[in-house]
Steps between C-alpha positions, in 0.01 A plus 500: 500500500878419513673446818711821424203724501487734791175519699422727791385274793311627798525345844237220443680389193834493671361293792333251249824466298734446803275341763620765749274692732497877489700517823762269371533684173553834680730337758726368219484838324631676813776232528604547142397144415196583267460752225382850623163615370474800273248774514281623214581862423273739689346219700547306828435179333795249480577231244773248432647427160431145405849461377639591836286239677571228248888577540453470878327163448781378265760618756323319777488184296867526407600543871290183575670310233847592624416373846404160348845457339 
């Protein structure tokens, strides 16, 4: 699978990929600092796009690198 492929990640996968707890993920979503989850049509189940989470990670690393300059 290429890094450009989009996957639908449920919360356990997002937690594993980021190292954040459920509480911290939703806190950052509410503060606008983490991608908002999407809903499956006709369902209450949520998911995140893998590309959104990966972009958040890249942005986080870029900000950390800027602080080190």
